[in-house]
C-alpha distance (Angstrom), angle and dihedral (degrees) to the residues before:
residue distance angle dihedral
M1 . . .
N2 3.76 . .
Y3 3.80 92.5 .
Y4 3.76 138.0 83.8
V5 3.74 135.2 -160.8
S6 3.87 127.2 -134.5
T7 3.82 135.7 175.2
D8 3.83 91.2 -161.9
K9 3.73 99.5 123.8
S10 3.88 90.0 -159.7
L11 3.82 87.3 70.6
L12 3.78 94.2 55.9
D13 3.87 115.2 110.3
I14 3.87 96.4 -140.3
N15 3.83 93.1 -169.1
R16 3.86 91.0 50.2
V17 3.85 90.5 50.7
W18 3.72 92.0 48.5
N19 3.83 93.0 48.6
W20 3.73 87.9 54.2
L21 3.74 99.0 44.5
K22 3.95 99.0 40.7
D23 3.79 89.3 67.2
C24 3.89 97.9 46.3
Y25 3.73 118.4 103.0
W26 3.81 91.9 -123.1
S27 3.75 95.7 52.0
K28 3.85 104.7 22.7
N29 3.87 111.6 168.9
I30 3.84 93.4 -0.1
P31 3.78 109.4 172.8
I32 3.83 116.2 -115.1
E33 3.70 89.7 -122.9
Y34 3.83 89.3 64.4
I35 3.68 90.6 53.0
E36 3.89 89.3 52.8
K37 3.73 91.6 48.3
F38 3.77 96.3 48.2
I39 3.81 92.0 47.2
N40 3.80 89.9 55.7
H41 3.87 87.6 52.6
S42 3.65 104.7 42.9
L43 3.87 140.1 59.4
C44 3.92 97.7 -105.8
F45 3.81 126.3 -161.9
G46 3.78 122.9 -158.9
V47 3.76 123.3 -168.9
Y48 3.80 114.2 -151.3
R49 3.85 136.5 -176.7
R50 3.71 113.2 -102.5
N51 3.72 97.1 -136.0
T52 3.82 99.9 40.1
H53 3.75 106.1 22.4
E54 3.79 88.1 -133.2
Q55 3.91 111.9 154.5
V56 3.81 111.3 -116.2
A57 3.74 104.2 169.4
F58 3.77 143.1 15.1
A59 3.85 139.5 -159.9
R60 3.66 138.7 164.3
V61 3.68 141.4 -161.4
V62 3.82 129.0 -149.9
S63 3.68 109.6 -155.4
D64 3.93 148.6 153.0
F65 3.93 83.5 -144.5
T66 3.79 89.6 -134.1
T67 3.88 111.1 66.1
F68 3.90 110.9 -8.1
A69 3.85 141.7 43.8
Y70 3.71 132.6 177.1
G71 3.81 114.2 -161.2
C72 3.76 113.4 -156.0
D73 3.80 149.3 153.5
L74 3.64 97.9 37.4
V75 3.74 105.5 171.2
I76 3.87 133.0 164.8
D77 3.77 126.8 -162.4
A78 3.76 107.8 -105.4
E79 3.76 92.8 -120.4
H80 3.77 90.6 59.4
R81 3.77 102.9 46.6
E82 3.66 121.8 113.8
N83 3.84 91.2 39.8
G84 3.69 97.5 103.0
I85 3.79 93.8 -100.0
A86 3.72 95.7 134.3
S87 3.70 94.4 54.2
F88 3.89 90.3 42.3
L89 3.79 90.9 51.3
T90 3.82 95.9 42.1
K91 3.91 90.0 52.1
Y92 3.74 91.1 48.9
I93 3.74 93.3 51.0
L94 3.65 95.2 48.7
N95 3.78 92.2 50.0
H96 3.75 94.0 47.2
S97 3.90 110.1 129.5
E98 3.89 93.9 -125.7
L99 3.77 93.8 52.7
Q100 3.76 99.9 55.9
G101 3.85 123.9 120.9
L102 3.76 96.5 18.8
K103 3.71 117.8 158.7
T104 3.82 97.4 -147.4
W105 3.80 133.8 25.5
T106 3.85 119.8 -175.7
I107 3.65 134.1 -177.6
R108 3.90 136.9 172.3
T109 3.82 111.8 -135.1
T110 3.72 145.0 168.3
K111 3.77 121.6 -104.7
E112 3.83 89.2 -113.1
A113 3.84 93.0 51.4
Q114 3.72 93.9 47.1
K115 3.74 96.4 88.6
I116 3.86 88.3 58.2
Y117 3.79 94.1 59.1
E118 3.80 94.2 38.6
K119 3.86 86.3 66.5
F120 3.74 88.0 62.8
G121 3.90 96.0 49.0
F122 3.73 101.5 -91.5
K123 3.75 114.2 137.4
Q124 3.85 141.0 164.0
A125 3.72 111.7 -64.6
T126 3.80 110.0 -83.3
N127 3.90 91.1 -140.4
P128 3.95 103.7 24.8
E129 3.84 87.7 169.2
T130 3.78 91.0 67.5
I131 3.85 94.0 53.6
L132 3.85 114.7 88.1
E133 3.76 126.5 179.6
I134 3.71 143.2 -179.6
N135 3.90 103.8 -135.8
D136 3.73 127.8 -175.7
L137 3.78 105.0 156.4
G138 3.88 92.8 166.9
I139 3.97 94.2 52.7
Y140 3.79 94.4 116.3
S141 3.80 93.1 52.1
K142 3.73 97.6 52.0
H143 3.82 117.6 113.4
D144 3.81 91.2 -129.1
F145 3.78 97.2 46.0
V146 3.86 112.0 130.0
N147 3.74 119.2 -153.2
L148 3.79 104.1 -134.9
Y149 3.75 93.9 -167.5
K150 3.80 103.5 41.5
K151 3.72 111.3 145.4
D152 3.87 114.7 -125.0
S153 3.75 103.0 -110.8
L154 3.79 90.0 -156.0
A155 3.73 95.5 54.8
G156 3.76 113.8 94.8
């Protein structure tokens, strides 16, 4: 494979990650400041082309590194889809040394991508009636949304 994975946050192209995520249904119109904040508080994975070091994919994991991990925001640049990157990245994440021995992994996925994760042991929740959530996928598009982390453009 002509790609490599790194968890070095200094390599992440935050503008590129933001451009991918701001158009996804689960993070539509997300402010870049939210991207910056969640990168700081997540274990992040970038996928890069070997020859150019261009970032072509991103994913992150939110975890206590002991019992639970939530894999999220796996996005691949449109020009690099269908190259096996989703499987390559998922395998890398699941084998990461800090994410071993966890009791529970969870992800939210599309119906189309479900088959990728099923290859790695993910399945529908055994007891979905025991899983509750507060879910507001359109939060960043609401007219009354307040960006809590917006940088003051007059500061300098």
